[in-house]
C-alpha positions as CSV (number, residue, x, y, z in Angstrom):
1,X,34.8,0.5,-13.8
2,X,35.0,1.1,-17.5
3,X,35.0,4.4,-19.4
4,X,34.6,4.7,-23.2
5,X,35.8,8.1,-24.4
6,X,35.2,9.5,-27.9
7,X,37.8,12.0,-29.2
8,X,36.5,13.2,-32.5
9,X,37.1,16.3,-34.5
10,X,38.5,18.0,-37.5
11,X,41.3,16.6,-39.6
12,X,44.7,17.6,-38.2
13,X,43.1,18.9,-35.0
14,X,45.6,17.1,-32.8
15,X,43.4,14.1,-31.9
16,X,46.1,11.4,-32.1
17,X,48.7,13.4,-30.2
18,X,46.2,14.2,-27.4
19,X,45.0,10.6,-27.1
20,X,48.5,9.3,-26.8
21,X,49.4,11.8,-24.1
22,X,46.3,10.9,-22.2
23,X,47.2,7.2,-22.4
24,X,50.4,8.0,-20.5
25,X,48.5,9.8,-17.7
26,X,45.4,7.7,-17.2
27,X,45.2,4.3,-15.5
28,X,44.8,1.2,-17.7
29,X,44.2,3.3,-20.8
30,X,43.9,1.9,-24.3
31,X,43.4,3.6,-27.7
32,X,41.5,2.5,-30.8
33,X,42.3,4.6,-33.9
34,X,39.5,5.0,-36.4
35,X,42.1,5.4,-39.2
36,X,43.0,1.7,-38.7
37,X,39.6,0.9,-40.2
38,X,39.9,2.6,-43.5
39,X,39.1,0.5,-46.5
40,X,41.9,0.0,-49.1
41,X,42.0,2.7,-51.8
42,X,40.5,0.3,-54.4
43,X,37.3,0.1,-52.3
44,X,36.9,3.8,-51.7
45,X,34.4,5.5,-54.0
46,X,35.3,8.4,-56.3
47,X,32.9,11.4,-56.8
48,X,32.1,13.2,-60.1
49,X,35.1,15.5,-59.5
50,X,37.5,12.6,-59.3
51,X,38.1,12.9,-55.5
52,X,38.3,9.8,-53.5
53,X,35.6,9.9,-50.8
54,X,37.7,9.2,-47.7
55,X,35.9,11.5,-45.4
56,X,32.6,9.5,-45.3
57,X,31.4,6.5,-43.3
58,X,31.4,4.3,-46.3
59,X,35.2,4.6,-46.5
60,X,35.5,2.8,-43.2
61,X,34.9,-0.8,-42.0
62,X,32.8,0.9,-39.3
63,X,31.1,-2.2,-38.1
64,X,34.6,-3.8,-37.4
65,X,35.4,-0.7,-35.3
66,X,32.2,-1.2,-33.3
67,X,33.1,-4.9,-32.7
68,X,36.5,-3.8,-31.5
69,X,35.0,-1.5,-28.9
70,X,32.6,-4.2,-27.8
71,X,35.5,-6.6,-27.4
72,X,37.3,-4.1,-25.2
73,X,34.2,-3.6,-23.1
74,X,33.9,-7.3,-22.6
75,X,37.6,-7.8,-21.8
76,X,39.6,-4.6,-21.4
77,X,42.6,-6.6,-20.1
78,X,43.0,-8.6,-23.3
79,X,46.4,-8.6,-24.8
80,X,44.8,-7.1,-28.0
81,X,44.6,-3.8,-26.2
82,X,47.9,-2.3,-25.0
83,X,47.6,0.0,-22.1
84,X,49.7,3.0,-21.1
85,X,52.3,2.8,-18.4
86,X,50.6,5.5,-16.2
87,X,52.7,6.7,-13.3
88,X,50.0,9.2,-12.2
89,X,47.6,8.2,-9.4
90,X,44.8,10.6,-8.6
91,X,44.2,11.0,-4.8
92,X,40.5,9.9,-5.1
93,X,41.2,7.0,-7.4
94,X,43.4,4.8,-5.4
95,X,42.0,1.6,-6.8
96,X,43.4,2.3,-10.2
97,X,43.7,-1.4,-11.0
98,X,39.9,-1.5,-11.1
99,X,39.7,1.3,-13.7
100,X,39.8,0.7,-17.4
101,X,39.6,3.5,-20.0
102,X,39.3,3.3,-23.7
103,X,39.9,6.3,-25.9
104,X,38.5,6.0,-29.5
105,X,39.9,8.8,-31.7
106,X,38.9,9.6,-35.2
107,X,37.5,12.2,-37.6
108,X,34.0,10.7,-37.8
109,X,32.8,9.2,-34.5
110,X,29.3,10.7,-33.9
111,X,27.4,10.1,-37.1
112,X,26.9,6.3,-36.7
113,X,24.2,5.4,-34.2
114,X,25.7,2.1,-32.9
115,X,28.7,4.0,-31.8
116,X,26.7,6.7,-30.0
117,X,25.3,4.0,-27.7
118,X,28.8,3.3,-26.4
119,X,30.3,6.7,-25.3
120,X,30.5,7.7,-21.7
121,X,32.1,11.0,-22.7
122,X,32.3,12.8,-26.1
123,X,34.9,15.3,-27.1
124,X,35.3,17.2,-30.4
125,X,38.3,19.2,-31.5
126,X,37.6,22.1,-33.8
127,X,39.9,24.4,-35.9
128,X,39.1,27.4,-38.0
129,X,39.2,26.9,-41.8
130,X,42.5,28.6,-42.5
131,X,44.4,26.9,-39.7
132,X,43.0,23.5,-40.6
133,X,44.0,24.0,-44.3
134,X,47.5,25.1,-43.3
135,X,48.1,22.1,-41.1
136,X,46.7,19.7,-43.7
137,X,49.1,21.1,-46.3
138,X,52.0,20.1,-44.1
139,X,51.0,16.4,-43.8
140,X,52.0,13.7,-46.2
141,X,49.2,11.2,-47.0
142,X,49.1,7.9,-48.9
143,X,47.6,8.5,-51.4
144,X,48.5,12.1,-51.5
145,X,45.8,14.8,-51.5
146,X,45.2,15.9,-55.1
147,X,44.9,19.6,-55.9
148,X,41.7,21.1,-54.5
149,X,41.0,18.1,-52.3
150,X,40.7,20.0,-49.1
151,X,38.2,22.6,-50.4
152,X,36.5,20.2,-52.7
153,X,36.0,17.3,-50.2
154,X,37.6,17.4,-46.8
155,X,36.3,20.7,-45.4
156,X,32.7,20.4,-46.9
157,X,32.4,16.8,-45.4
158,X,33.7,18.1,-42.0
159,X,31.0,20.8,-42.0
160,X,28.3,18.4,-43.2
161,X,29.0,15.7,-40.6
162,X,29.3,18.3,-37.8
163,X,25.9,19.7,-38.6
164,X,24.4,16.3,-38.7
165,X,25.5,15.1,-35.3
166,X,24.8,18.6,-33.7
167,X,21.2,18.2,-34.8
168,X,20.9,14.9,-32.8
169,X,22.9,15.5,-29.6
170,X,24.1,18.2,-27.3
171,X,26.3,16.4,-24.7
172,X,29.5,17.0,-26.5
173,X,32.5,18.8,-25.0
174,X,34.1,21.0,-27.7
175,X,37.8,21.6,-27.6
176,X,39.6,24.5,-29.4
177,X,42.4,22.9,-31.4
178,X,44.3,26.2,-31.5
179,X,45.0,25.9,-27.8
180,X,48.2,24.4,-26.7
181,X,48.5,20.6,-26.2
182,X,49.2,21.3,-22.5
183,X,45.9,23.2,-22.1
184,X,43.9,20.6,-24.0
185,X,45.5,17.7,-22.1
186,X,44.8,19.4,-18.8
187,X,41.2,20.0,-19.7
188,X,40.5,16.5,-20.9
189,X,42.4,14.8,-18.1
190,X,40.6,16.7,-15.4
191,X,37.2,16.1,-17.0
192,X,37.8,12.4,-17.3
193,X,39.0,12.1,-13.7
194,X,35.9,14.0,-12.6
195,X,33.7,11.5,-14.6
196,X,35.5,8.6,-13.0
197,X,34.9,10.0,-9.5
198,X,31.2,10.4,-10.3
199,X,31.0,6.8,-11.5
200,X,32.9,5.7,-8.4
201,X,30.5,7.6,-6.0
202,X,27.5,6.1,-7.9
203,X,28.8,2.6,-7.4
204,X,29.3,3.2,-3.7
205,X,25.8,4.5,-3.2
206,X,24.1,1.9,-5.4
């Protein structure tokens, strides 16, 4: 049984932290980070305001990411994908060795059609503007955000891409990034366990 989970959302919404905590709880769980597929700075376009266009699909080797997900689907036990050392066994999922979960986390997951064919579950973390800007200001990026970058590029691109995928799909679970990590973790964990139980029951009745 394989489950591919998308964990998208706003910058600094807590995606990476949440994914890594889930990896420790879920059986045979691996993570693919979208940030690992950024093009080098020299290949990222600059707009008329001089801002590097990092928050767009063209800033990513997106097809390589799709290939990596397909590689996991074909062989989730490959040494290329490290799994969490889960010590949690759900009562209704005793055959945990037969379960393989992939979490793909990133800021721009649902705007590329070849990716949308792969998700079993989609989650999206949101934050209000002020909180997102505050968190972003505490992070150190390489290259560093130039003055005005959040308002001039990051936030407008977030709103644009969110509108785009919302026009095409409705089966997304929205998560409030202002909630505690414990609350978010509990919500996602229980939801994923429920999805696994559904898949398991469907296999039994098939």
